[in-house]
Every structure is written in structure tokens, then in C-alpha cells.
C-alpha positions as CSV (number, residue, x, y, z in Angstrom):
1,X,0.1,0.0,0.0
2,X,1.8,3.5,-0.9
3,X,2.1,5.5,1.7
4,X,0.1,8.6,2.3
5,X,2.2,11.3,0.5
6,X,2.4,9.0,-2.5
7,X,-1.8,8.8,-2.3
8,X,-1.5,12.5,-1.7
9,X,0.3,13.3,-5.0
10,X,-1.6,10.7,-7.0
11,X,-5.0,12.4,-6.1
12,X,-3.7,16.0,-7.0
13,X,-2.4,14.7,-10.6
14,X,-5.8,12.6,-11.0
15,X,-7.8,15.9,-9.9
16,X,-5.5,18.2,-12.4
17,X,-5.4,15.8,-15.5
18,X,-9.1,15.2,-14.8
19,X,-10.2,19.1,-15.1
20,X,-7.8,19.5,-18.0
21,X,-9.4,16.8,-20.2
22,X,-6.1,14.9,-20.4
23,X,-6.7,12.2,-17.8
24,X,-5.8,9.3,-19.8
25,X,-3.2,10.6,-21.6
26,X,-1.1,12.2,-18.4
27,X,-1.7,8.5,-17.0
28,X,-0.2,6.7,-19.9
29,X,2.9,9.1,-20.5
30,X,3.3,9.3,-16.6
31,X,3.1,5.6,-16.6
32,X,5.9,5.7,-19.5
33,X,8.3,7.9,-17.6
34,X,8.2,5.8,-14.5
35,X,9.4,2.9,-16.9
36,X,12.0,4.5,-18.1
37,X,13.1,5.4,-14.4
38,X,12.9,1.9,-13.1
39,X,14.9,0.7,-16.3
40,X,17.5,3.2,-16.3
41,X,20.2,3.9,-12.9
42,X,21.8,6.5,-14.7
43,X,18.4,8.3,-15.1
44,X,17.2,7.4,-11.8
45,X,20.3,8.3,-9.9
46,X,20.6,12.0,-11.9
47,X,17.1,12.7,-10.9
48,X,17.3,11.8,-7.6
49,X,20.6,13.6,-6.8
50,X,20.4,16.3,-4.3
51,X,24.3,17.4,-5.5
52,X,22.8,17.9,-9.1
53,X,20.8,21.3,-9.5
54,X,17.2,21.6,-10.2
55,X,18.2,23.1,-13.7
56,X,20.4,20.6,-14.8
57,X,17.5,18.2,-13.7
58,X,14.7,19.9,-15.3
59,X,17.0,20.1,-18.9
60,X,17.1,16.0,-18.2
61,X,13.4,15.9,-18.2
62,X,13.0,18.3,-21.2
63,X,15.4,16.2,-23.1
64,X,13.5,12.8,-22.4
65,X,10.2,14.1,-23.1
66,X,10.3,16.7,-25.7
67,X,7.7,15.9,-27.9
68,X,6.9,12.8,-26.5
69,X,4.4,13.9,-23.5
70,X,2.2,16.7,-23.4
71,X,3.0,20.0,-21.0
72,X,1.1,19.1,-18.5
73,X,2.8,15.5,-18.1
74,X,6.1,17.2,-18.6
75,X,5.4,20.3,-15.7
76,X,4.1,17.3,-13.4
77,X,7.4,15.4,-13.7
78,X,9.4,18.3,-13.0
79,X,6.9,19.6,-10.2
80,X,7.5,15.9,-8.7
81,X,11.4,16.4,-9.1
82,X,11.5,19.9,-7.9
83,X,9.9,18.7,-4.7
84,X,12.0,16.0,-4.5
85,X,9.9,13.0,-5.4
86,X,11.6,11.7,-8.1
87,X,12.4,8.4,-5.9
88,X,8.3,8.1,-5.3
89,X,7.7,8.9,-9.5
90,X,7.4,5.3,-10.1
91,X,4.8,4.2,-7.1
92,X,3.0,7.5,-7.6
93,X,2.6,6.9,-11.3
94,X,1.2,3.3,-10.0
95,X,-1.1,4.8,-7.8
96,X,-2.4,7.3,-10.2
97,X,-3.1,4.5,-12.9
98,X,-5.1,2.7,-10.2
99,X,-7.2,5.7,-9.3
100,X,-7.9,6.1,-12.9
101,X,-9.1,2.6,-13.7
102,X,-11.2,2.7,-10.7
103,X,-12.9,5.5,-11.8
104,X,-13.7,3.7,-15.2
105,X,-14.9,0.6,-12.8
106,X,-12.0,-1.3,-14.1
107,X,-9.1,-3.0,-12.5
108,X,-5.3,-2.9,-13.3
109,X,-3.1,-5.9,-14.5
110,X,0.3,-4.9,-14.8
111,X,1.7,-7.1,-17.1
112,X,5.4,-7.8,-17.4
113,X,6.9,-9.2,-21.0
114,X,10.5,-9.6,-22.3
115,X,9.0,-7.7,-25.7
116,X,6.9,-5.2,-26.0
117,X,3.1,-6.3,-26.8
118,X,1.1,-5.3,-29.7
119,X,-2.4,-4.1,-29.4
120,X,-4.4,-7.3,-30.5
121,X,-2.2,-9.4,-28.0
122,X,-2.9,-6.9,-25.3
123,X,-6.9,-7.0,-26.2
124,X,-6.8,-10.7,-26.1
125,X,-4.9,-10.9,-22.6
126,X,-7.3,-8.3,-21.1
127,X,-9.8,-10.6,-22.4
128,X,-8.8,-13.5,-20.5
129,X,-7.8,-11.6,-17.7
130,X,-11.4,-10.1,-17.3
131,X,-12.6,-13.6,-17.6
132,X,-10.3,-15.1,-15.2
133,X,-10.7,-12.8,-12.4
134,X,-14.4,-11.9,-13.1
135,X,-13.2,-8.1,-13.3
136,X,-13.2,-5.7,-16.2
137,X,-9.6,-5.6,-16.2
138,X,-7.4,-2.6,-18.1
139,X,-4.3,-3.9,-19.0
140,X,-0.7,-1.6,-18.9
141,X,2.4,-3.5,-20.2
142,X,6.0,-3.4,-18.6
143,X,9.0,-4.4,-20.4
144,X,11.0,-6.6,-18.3
145,X,13.7,-8.2,-19.7
146,X,14.3,-10.5,-17.0
147,X,10.8,-12.4,-17.7
148,X,12.9,-14.0,-20.5
149,X,9.8,-15.4,-22.2
150,X,6.0,-15.7,-21.7
151,X,4.1,-13.1,-19.4
152,X,3.6,-12.2,-15.4
153,X,0.3,-10.3,-14.6
154,X,-0.2,-8.6,-11.4
155,X,-4.2,-7.6,-10.3
156,X,-4.0,-6.0,-7.3
157,X,-2.9,-9.0,-4.8
158,X,-3.5,-11.6,-7.5
159,X,-0.2,-12.4,-9.7
160,X,-0.5,-15.0,-12.7
161,X,3.0,-16.3,-13.6
162,X,3.1,-17.8,-16.9
163,X,6.8,-16.4,-17.7
164,X,9.9,-18.7,-19.2
165,X,11.5,-17.6,-16.0
166,X,9.6,-18.8,-13.3
167,X,9.3,-22.1,-15.1
168,X,13.2,-22.4,-15.0
169,X,12.9,-21.5,-11.3
170,X,10.3,-24.3,-11.1
171,X,12.8,-26.9,-12.7
172,X,15.7,-26.4,-10.6
173,X,14.1,-26.5,-7.5
174,X,12.7,-29.8,-8.7
175,X,15.8,-31.2,-9.4
176,X,17.0,-30.1,-6.1
177,X,19.4,-27.1,-7.5
């Protein structure tokens, strides 16, 4: 469960993006920024480094998001970084995604895959996960090389792991290694 500050930032971003009519776009873009941070130790270190001046951090954000995100998303990321919340950005993005999905009466499925998934595959996954859970599911794909092959999905506290990495681990345990 995210802490109160994370939830507070997510609620504020939700309300602002909704008021601006850009909730889905901001939600998607902020989720992508969180993925970039999670996938790059160098980027995360730069944005969380207390010794790096704020103008340098904002230049990094501008370079990263230039033409790839709305002005609202860029401004929100800059605000979070300026408030010393870069280390919480991934949690804030996830809380925002959860809140936005709940406002649409849906559950969020975080699907980890070694490769990007096409729209048809994401739609089939959403249908299958909806049927398996009895909830209307919105799929957010996270590209994660550690998955190796297959997918792993998390919907709330439920994890469905069909990854090759899990199968290899199961085989290792079966042979006693």
C-alpha cells in the first residue's frame, strides 16, 4: 500500500489531469516515465541526486520528454522532481493508474513481458484476465527483460506467472538445485 504522500500526489495529479481533460494521456505518459526511471539506474540517479542542480534535472526531463509528452505531463514530472519526489515517481504513477482505472470501474493488470506487445495481444490478454478474475481489466504492459519469455500479470494481490523464468526456477527446485 503506497504511503499517504504518494496517494496525495496521485490524487492531485488525477484531479488536475481530469479537470484539463487529459487524464488518459497523462496517466499513460506518467506510467511510461516511471518505466524509464525503473529501467535506467543512470536516469534515476541523476533525478534523485541532491547535489545535481534543479535546472540540470529539468533539462534532463525536457530532453527525455521533448515531443513525447504533453506539456501537462512534463510540468507534473518537473514538479515532482523539484519537490524531491523523483524516487517516488514510479509509486505515484502506479497509484494514479489505479485511481484512474477505478474511476472507470476497472482493475489494473500490470503485465510484464520480455518484449513489447501489440494491441491485439493486449486486447486478448485483457479479455482473458477479465474472464479469469471476474473483473473488467485494463492492461498496462511493462517490458522487463528478466521475464525471458512468456508473461507475468499482477492484478491487485493476484499474480499469474506464466513466465519462462518462473518455469526455469520451478525446474531447478524440482531437481534440487
